[in-house]
TIFI-881097 format. One line per 2 residues: number of its first residue (from 0); for each residue y, x, z of C-alpha. Coordinates in Angstrom, 3 decimals. Each point is the difference from the previous one (the first is absolute). Layout:
residues N
NUM> Y:X:Z  ...
//
This chain:
residues 104
0> -8.692:-34.962:5.216  0.400:0.814:-3.837
2> 0.536:3.613:-1.329  3.506:-0.745:-1.579
4> 1.518:-1.287:3.790  -1.977:2.905:1.520
6> 2.375:2.325:-2.813  2.903:-2.060:0.730
8> -0.213:0.879:3.475  -0.822:3.716:-0.558
10> 3.755:0.311:-2.096  1.888:-1.503:2.525
12> -1.124:1.446:2.968  3.027:3.086:0.403
14> -2.857:2.282:1.535  -0.997:0.107:-3.603
16> 3.110:1.218:-1.623  0.003:2.335:2.537
18> -3.338:0.902:-0.687  0.715:0.626:-3.959
20> 3.524:1.350:0.896  -1.643:2.896:2.227
22> -2.930:0.655:-2.252  1.805:0.709:-2.981
24> 2.876:2.192:1.911  -2.925:2.245:1.182
26> -1.849:0.094:-3.165  3.316:1.419:-2.216
28> 0.614:1.908:2.899  -3.185:1.599:-0.185
30> 0.009:0.179:-3.702  2.916:1.155:-0.567
32> -0.766:2.864:2.359  -3.332:0.839:-1.995
34> 1.507:-0.610:-3.440  3.376:1.689:-0.048
36> -1.330:3.350:1.289  -2.831:-0.631:-2.946
38> 2.646:-0.493:-2.636  1.867:2.833:0.823
40> -2.502:2.634:0.093  -1.206:-1.237:-3.481
42> 3.646:0.369:-1.280  0.155:3.039:1.519
44> -3.024:1.339:-1.062  0.391:-1.050:-3.792
46> 3.791:0.955:-0.035  0.405:2.780:2.204
48> -3.647:1.954:0.211  1.386:3.459:1.534
50> 0.733:-1.840:2.813  -3.478:-0.781:1.317
52> -1.402:3.610:-1.976  0.107:1.959:3.039
54> -2.913:1.595:1.513  -0.675:-0.700:3.694
56> -0.480:3.336:0.781  -0.534:3.714:-1.445
58> -3.429:-0.319:-2.576  -0.158:-3.341:0.392
60> -0.902:-2.494:-3.156  0.949:-3.020:2.131
62> 3.640:-1.210:-0.445  2.647:-1.909:2.229
64> -0.804:-3.138:-2.218  -3.357:-0.259:1.005
66> 0.773:-0.212:3.647  2.934:-2.791:-0.112
68> -2.348:-2.059:-3.084  -2.175:0.120:2.839
70> 2.319:-1.240:2.935  1.116:-2.622:-1.891
72> -3.710:-1.508:-0.820  -0.666:0.722:3.521
74> 2.916:-1.881:1.356  -1.059:-2.819:-2.152
76> -2.908:-0.571:0.720  1.426:0.266:4.208
78> 2.285:-2.541:-1.012  -2.799:-2.488:-1.612
80> -1.790:0.395:3.502  3.280:-0.862:1.848
82> 1.169:-3.083:-2.394  -4.296:-0.697:0.741
84> 0.803:-0.302:3.585  2.993:-1.843:0.178
86> -1.884:-2.737:-2.231  -3.039:-0.210:2.042
88> 1.864:-0.485:3.073  3.348:-1.305:-0.022
90> 0.113:-1.816:-3.048  -3.449:-1.668:0.804
92> 0.783:-0.754:3.114  3.143:-2.088:-1.769
94> -1.835:-1.339:-2.518  -2.471:-1.806:2.386
96> 2.750:-1.482:2.107  1.785:-1.591:-2.965
98> -3.733:-1.290:-0.921  -0.359:-1.140:3.366
100> 3.398:-1.415:0.085  -0.751:-1.945:-3.397
102> -3.421:-1.641:0.618  1.409:-1.614:2.788
//
């Protein structure tokens, strides 16, 4: 079987369209969950720095902005793990099913 025929079979498979849609929606949602808080934080730090200038406790040199920034980074890492987990599970299973059906 030639390569173009397999590609045509894959593209015509309704499971392929489902996979592309699910993966795209999931990636966009996770990206927004990470990017909206990140850019909001950057905007607020540059436009209203006094919002994050409060000290965590009396005598502390750490401001409230540091733990918020750290939380944004940690959430980004965790959501990367969530994406990898789903990509290696559900998305890979769907891909294997599509390839198996295209090879018939």
